[in-house]
MDTraj code that builds the backbone (N, CA, C; nanometers):
import mdtraj as md
import numpy as np

residues = "MET VAL VAL SER GLY GLY VAL GLY GLY ASP GLU PHE PRO ASP ASP GLY PHE LEU VAL GLY GLY GLU PHE VAL GLY GLU GLY GLY GLU PRO GLY ALA GLY LEU LYS GLY GLY ILE SER HIS GLY GLU THR ASP ASP PHE CYS ASP ASN VAL THR LYS ASP PRO VAL HIS VAL ARG ASP PHE HIS ALA THR ILE LEU HIS GLN LEU GLY ILE ASP HIS GLN LYS LEU ILE PHE PRO TYR GLN GLY LEU ASP GLN LYS LEU THR ARG VAL GLU PRO ALA ARG VAL VAL LYS GLU ILE LEU ALA LYS GLY ASN PHE".split()
xyz = np.array([
    [0.0124, 1.4256, 0.3858],
    [-0.0204, 1.3131, 0.2925],
    [-0.1195, 1.4128, 0.1938],
    [-0.1321, 1.4056, 0.0567],
    [-0.1664, 1.4572, -0.0541],
    [-0.2850, 1.3373, -0.0796],
    [-0.3834, 1.3652, -0.0345],
    [-0.5473, 1.2848, -0.0877],
    [-0.6085, 1.3419, -0.1871],
    [-0.6204, 1.2877, -0.3256],
    [-0.6775, 1.3311, -0.4457],
    [-0.7810, 1.2253, -0.4821],
    [-0.8838, 1.2560, -0.5795],
    [-0.9620, 1.1825, -0.6037],
    [-1.0865, 1.2594, -0.6311],
    [-1.1060, 1.4079, -0.6675],
    [-1.1945, 1.4454, -0.7076],
    [-1.3219, 1.4649, -0.5298],
    [-1.2257, 1.5009, -0.4402],
    [-1.2481, 1.5433, -0.2941],
    [-1.2610, 1.6675, -0.2678],
    [-1.2124, 1.7657, -0.3626],
    [-1.2698, 1.9179, -0.3235],
    [-1.3343, 1.9767, -0.3069],
    [-1.3576, 2.1379, -0.2808],
    [-1.4846, 2.1579, -0.2664],
    [-1.5402, 2.1996, -0.4077],
    [-1.6278, 2.3003, -0.3948],
    [-1.7229, 2.3129, -0.5245],
    [-1.5860, 2.3719, -0.6384],
    [-1.5644, 2.4700, -0.6172],
    [-1.4450, 2.5794, -0.6412],
    [-1.3544, 2.5153, -0.7188],
    [-1.2788, 2.3810, -0.6974],
    [-1.1617, 2.2707, -0.6911],
    [-1.1864, 2.1778, -0.7047],
    [-1.2884, 2.0991, -0.7455],
    [-1.3376, 2.0016, -0.7432],
    [-1.2162, 1.8606, -0.7625],
    [-1.1101, 1.8957, -0.8527],
    [-0.9904, 1.7783, -0.8607],
    [-0.8690, 1.8368, -0.7492],
    [-0.8977, 1.8919, -0.6571],
    [-0.7858, 1.8905, -0.5704],
    [-0.8297, 1.8242, -0.4451],
    [-0.7062, 1.7754, -0.3570],
    [-0.7319, 1.7118, -0.2502],
    [-0.7354, 1.7637, -0.1210],
    [-0.6541, 1.7058, -0.0292],
    [-0.6822, 1.7886, 0.1156],
    [-0.5353, 1.7356, 0.1853],
    [-0.5013, 1.8377, 0.2441],
    [-0.3597, 1.7408, 0.3174],
    [-0.4302, 1.6711, 0.4393],
    [-0.3120, 1.5503, 0.4864],
    [-0.3642, 1.5034, 0.6252],
    [-0.2030, 1.5553, 0.6911],
    [-0.2489, 1.6777, 0.7876],
    [-0.0778, 1.7016, 0.8590],
    [-0.0629, 1.6787, 0.9803],
    [0.0132, 1.7160, 1.0651],
    [0.0423, 1.6772, 1.2133],
    [0.1407, 1.5921, 1.2011],
    [0.2106, 1.5468, 1.3036],
    [0.2760, 1.4372, 1.3923],
    [0.1786, 1.3804, 1.4781],
    [0.1584, 1.2518, 1.4720],
    [0.1223, 1.1687, 1.5277],
    [0.1906, 1.1568, 1.6834],
    [0.2015, 1.1938, 1.7727],
    [0.3042, 1.1377, 1.8631],
    [0.2410, 1.0821, 2.0372],
    [0.3280, 0.9856, 2.0460],
    [0.2067, 0.9519, 2.1962],
    [0.2662, 1.0527, 2.2902],
    [0.2658, 0.9595, 2.4445],
    [0.2768, 1.0275, 2.5397],
    [0.4464, 1.0000, 2.5839],
    [0.4901, 0.8572, 2.5244],
    [0.6172, 0.9055, 2.5599],
    [0.7111, 0.9465, 2.4524],
    [0.6662, 1.0033, 2.3398],
    [0.7454, 1.1170, 2.2497],
    [0.7513, 0.9938, 2.1268],
    [0.6787, 0.8370, 2.1508],
    [0.7165, 0.7486, 1.9942],
    [0.5918, 0.7986, 1.9316],
    [0.6280, 0.7774, 1.8038],
    [0.5242, 0.8405, 1.6845],
    [0.3903, 0.7278, 1.7404],
    [0.2763, 0.7431, 1.7105],
    [0.1767, 0.7058, 1.7191],
    [0.0822, 0.6800, 1.6372],
    [-0.0272, 0.5966, 1.6657],
    [-0.1139, 0.5714, 1.5262],
    [-0.0306, 0.5071, 1.4590],
    [0.0348, 0.4148, 1.4400],
    [0.1772, 0.3259, 1.3482],
    [0.1872, 0.3997, 1.2443],
    [0.2230, 0.5334, 1.2319],
    [0.2503, 0.6018, 1.1315],
    [0.4055, 0.6824, 1.1664],
    [0.4390, 0.6959, 1.0492],
    [0.6031, 0.7703, 1.0760],
    [0.5804, 0.8941, 1.1043],
    [0.6473, 0.9835, 1.1793],
    [0.6071, 1.0988, 1.2174],
    [0.7083, 1.2036, 1.1619],
    [0.7083, 1.3078, 1.1541],
    [0.7596, 1.4386, 1.0339],
    [0.8035, 1.3823, 0.9194],
    [0.7047, 1.3103, 0.8118],
    [0.7350, 1.2861, 0.6912],
    [0.6065, 1.3752, 0.5887],
    [0.6499, 1.3763, 0.4464],
    [0.5757, 1.4415, 0.3913],
    [0.5852, 1.2906, 0.2502],
    [0.4615, 1.3123, 0.2300],
    [0.3844, 1.1974, 0.0988],
    [0.2976, 1.2709, 0.0233],
    [0.3673, 1.2618, -0.1282],
    [0.2971, 1.3025, -0.2042],
    [0.3083, 1.4901, -0.2304],
    [0.2834, 1.5351, -0.3347],
    [0.3237, 1.6531, -0.4035],
    [0.2226, 1.7272, -0.4677],
    [0.2381, 1.8596, -0.4680],
    [0.1140, 1.9563, -0.5670],
    [0.2422, 1.9957, -0.6653],
    [0.1327, 2.0865, -0.7858],
    [0.2279, 2.1752, -0.8507],
    [0.2351, 2.3113, -0.7459],
    [0.2858, 2.3988, -0.8441],
    [0.2909, 2.4928, -0.7476],
    [0.1902, 2.6277, -0.7041],
    [0.0845, 2.5810, -0.7612],
    [-0.0521, 2.6545, -0.7458],
    [-0.1320, 2.5612, -0.6557],
    [-0.0878, 2.4341, -0.5998],
    [-0.1191, 2.3373, -0.5155],
    [-0.3234, 2.3323, -0.6055],
    [-0.3052, 2.3030, -0.7478],
    [-0.4296, 2.2409, -0.8014],
    [-0.4379, 2.0689, -0.8398],
    [-0.3199, 2.0553, -0.8482],
    [-0.3080, 1.9287, -0.9400],
    [-0.2024, 1.8263, -0.8032],
    [-0.2182, 1.7019, -0.8044],
    [-0.1096, 1.6111, -0.7346],
    [-0.0052, 1.5932, -0.8487],
    [0.0565, 1.6188, -0.8079],
    [0.1943, 1.6053, -0.8922],
    [0.2946, 1.4549, -0.8799],
    [0.2908, 1.3796, -0.7615],
    [0.3785, 1.2933, -0.6852],
    [0.3394, 1.2186, -0.5972],
    [0.2719, 1.0837, -0.6435],
    [0.2275, 0.9812, -0.5190],
    [0.0753, 1.0334, -0.4851],
    [0.0460, 1.0519, -0.5846],
    [-0.1200, 1.0504, -0.5446],
    [-0.1676, 0.8905, -0.4317],
    [-0.2753, 0.9517, -0.3532],
    [-0.3526, 0.8525, -0.2372],
    [-0.4802, 0.9233, -0.3058],
    [-0.5673, 0.7898, -0.3698],
    [-0.7379, 0.8427, -0.3521],
    [-0.7426, 0.8130, -0.2008],
    [-0.9010, 0.8692, -0.2003],
    [-0.9940, 0.8965, -0.0898],
    [-0.9980, 0.6997, -0.0256],
    [-0.9997, 0.6675, -0.1161],
    [-1.0144, 0.5153, -0.0934],
    [-0.9066, 0.4718, -0.0357],
    [-0.7988, 0.4723, -0.1277],
    [-0.7008, 0.4174, 0.0107],
    [-0.6359, 0.4707, 0.0825],
    [-0.6629, 0.5888, 0.1386],
    [-0.6394, 0.6585, 0.3093],
    [-0.7751, 0.6087, 0.3623],
    [-0.9013, 0.5568, 0.3286],
    [-0.9806, 0.4680, 0.4031],
    [-0.9279, 0.3427, 0.4303],
    [-0.8685, 0.2996, 0.3003],
    [-0.8169, 0.1835, 0.3319],
    [-0.6909, 0.1676, 0.4509],
    [-0.6034, 0.2378, 0.4317],
    [-0.4840, 0.2768, 0.5335],
    [-0.5297, 0.2968, 0.6888],
    [-0.6818, 0.3778, 0.7310],
    [-0.7281, 0.4092, 0.8143],
    [-0.7564, 0.2900, 0.8799],
    [-0.8457, 0.2243, 0.8244],
    [-0.9179, 0.0868, 0.8792],
    [-0.7927, -0.1012, 0.8813],
    [-0.6887, -0.0199, 0.8103],
    [-0.5899, -0.1560, 0.8575],
    [-0.5100, -0.1170, 0.9706],
    [-0.4988, 0.0294, 0.9959],
    [-0.4286, 0.0420, 1.1100],
    [-0.5511, 0.0476, 1.2468],
    [-0.6347, 0.0293, 1.2260],
    [-0.7663, -0.0313, 1.3148],
    [-0.7638, -0.1857, 1.3050],
    [-0.7136, -0.2717, 1.2541],
    [-0.7129, -0.3979, 1.2263],
    [-0.8264, -0.4421, 1.1470],
    [-0.8660, -0.3751, 1.0614],
    [-1.0055, -0.3871, 1.0500],
    [-0.9452, -0.4201, 0.8601],
    [-0.9851, -0.5016, 0.8024],
    [-0.9629, -0.5767, 0.6559],
    [-1.0725, -0.5078, 0.5301],
    [-1.0267, -0.3989, 0.5233],
    [-1.1188, -0.2628, 0.4004],
    [-1.1745, -0.3935, 0.3183],
    [-1.1460, -0.4882, 0.2697],
    [-1.1907, -0.5800, 0.1577],
    [-1.3243, -0.6509, 0.2828],
    [-1.3497, -0.6880, 0.3905],
    [-1.4252, -0.7723, 0.4484],
    [-1.5076, -0.6609, 0.5189],
    [-1.5120, -0.5050, 0.5057],
    [-1.6159, -0.4817, 0.5765],
    [-1.6949, -0.4092, 0.5231],
    [-1.8272, -0.5054, 0.4884],
    [-1.9619, -0.4384, 0.4329],
    [-2.0869, -0.4067, 0.5338],
    [-2.1143, -0.3127, 0.4694],
    [-2.2271, -0.2833, 0.5849],
    [-2.3610, -0.2411, 0.4550],
    [-2.4929, -0.2249, 0.5385],
    [-2.5924, -0.2190, 0.4422],
    [-2.6379, -0.0892, 0.4645],
    [-2.6848, -0.0242, 0.3448],
    [-2.6650, 0.0710, 0.2866],
    [-2.7911, 0.1023, 0.2030],
    [-2.9173, 0.1670, 0.2075],
    [-2.9936, 0.1939, 0.1396],
    [-3.0557, 0.0765, 0.0471],
    [-3.0580, -0.0699, 0.0912],
    [-3.0783, -0.1895, 0.0321],
    [-2.9763, -0.1997, -0.0122],
    [-2.8525, -0.2002, -0.0249],
    [-2.7317, -0.2734, -0.1021],
    [-2.6178, -0.2957, 0.0081],
    [-2.5330, -0.3626, -0.0139],
    [-2.4619, -0.3881, 0.0438],
    [-2.3113, -0.2899, 0.0035],
    [-2.2847, -0.2220, 0.0626],
    [-2.1621, -0.1277, 0.0257],
    [-2.0122, -0.1261, 0.1238],
    [-1.9265, -0.1122, 0.0775],
    [-1.7959, -0.0842, 0.1117],
    [-1.7217, 0.0448, 0.1599],
    [-1.6563, 0.0740, 0.2544],
    [-1.6308, 0.2245, 0.2620],
    [-1.4952, 0.2704, 0.1604],
    [-1.3982, 0.1535, 0.0984],
    [-1.4107, 0.1654, 0.0118],
    [-1.4094, 0.1512, -0.1363],
    [-1.5658, 0.1244, -0.1382],
    [-1.6338, 0.1220, -0.2785],
    [-1.5831, -0.0142, -0.3490],
    [-1.6227, -0.0140, -0.4549],
    [-1.6272, -0.1344, -0.5199],
    [-1.4689, -0.1124, -0.6056],
    [-1.3790, -0.0047, -0.6394],
    [-1.2509, -0.0112, -0.6988],
    [-1.1649, -0.0458, -0.6399],
    [-1.0705, -0.1284, -0.6835],
    [-0.9302, -0.1427, -0.5946],
    [-0.9148, -0.0022, -0.5237],
    [-0.8680, -0.0355, -0.3947],
    [-0.8238, 0.0103, -0.2901],
    [-0.6809, -0.0510, -0.2114],
    [-0.5829, 0.0268, -0.1983],
    [-0.4798, 0.0010, -0.1728],
    [-0.4444, 0.0728, -0.0174],
    [-0.3785, 0.0290, 0.0840],
    [-0.3171, 0.0088, 0.1903],
    [-0.1846, 0.0935, 0.1990],
    [-0.1877, 0.2480, 0.2383],
    [-0.0362, 0.3399, 0.2090],
    [0.0984, 0.3112, 0.2749],
    [0.1558, 0.2173, 0.2427],
    [0.2454, 0.1388, 0.3298],
    [0.3616, 0.2577, 0.3775],
    [0.3644, 0.3075, 0.2424],
    [0.4979, 0.4297, 0.2908],
    [0.4692, 0.5104, 0.3673],
    [0.3440, 0.5356, 0.4541],
    [0.3480, 0.6332, 0.5890],
    [0.3323, 0.5890, 0.6816],
    [0.3573, 0.3993, 0.6854],
    [0.2948, 0.3458, 0.8009],
    [0.4831, 0.3073, 0.8515],
    [0.4503, 0.3241, 1.0215],
    [0.5879, 0.3071, 1.0962],
    [0.6490, 0.1609, 1.0718],
    [0.7673, 0.0878, 1.0609],
    [0.8113, -0.0419, 1.1019],
    [0.7325, -0.1450, 1.1342],
    [0.6692, -0.2593, 1.0590],
    [0.6118, -0.3590, 1.1729],
    [0.4751, -0.3129, 1.1490],
    [0.4421, -0.2192, 1.0642],
    [0.2655, -0.1942, 1.0990],
    [0.2501, -0.2428, 0.9488],
    [0.2984, -0.3054, 0.8640],
    [0.2007, -0.3250, 0.7406],
    [0.1670, -0.4674, 0.7407],
])
top = md.Topology()
chain = top.add_chain()
for i, resn in enumerate(residues, 1):
    res = top.add_residue(resn, chain, resSeq=i)
    for name in ("N", "CA", "C"):
        top.add_atom(name, md.element.get_by_symbol(name[0]), res)
traj = md.Trajectory(xyz[None], top)
């Protein structure tokens, strides 16, 4: 999955990062409720920009929290005197395209 949203290093601040690997349980079944052996999103030939199906970091966080059974809209914690959300104040979505059936 290509995750975008200004999370790259200092040299390439607009690049994202790739989440790779296949999650497999002990019995060979996909684990973590994610589809195994898929790719989600694409970059250009130079890997400088996301060209298809971008996923913002807040969407990635919302998806992880969803798989843990936590509603990202309700997860609020105090930080420096303010109530914060891991997915921040802008809308975040669960990336359902990477979830195995029955994990929506």
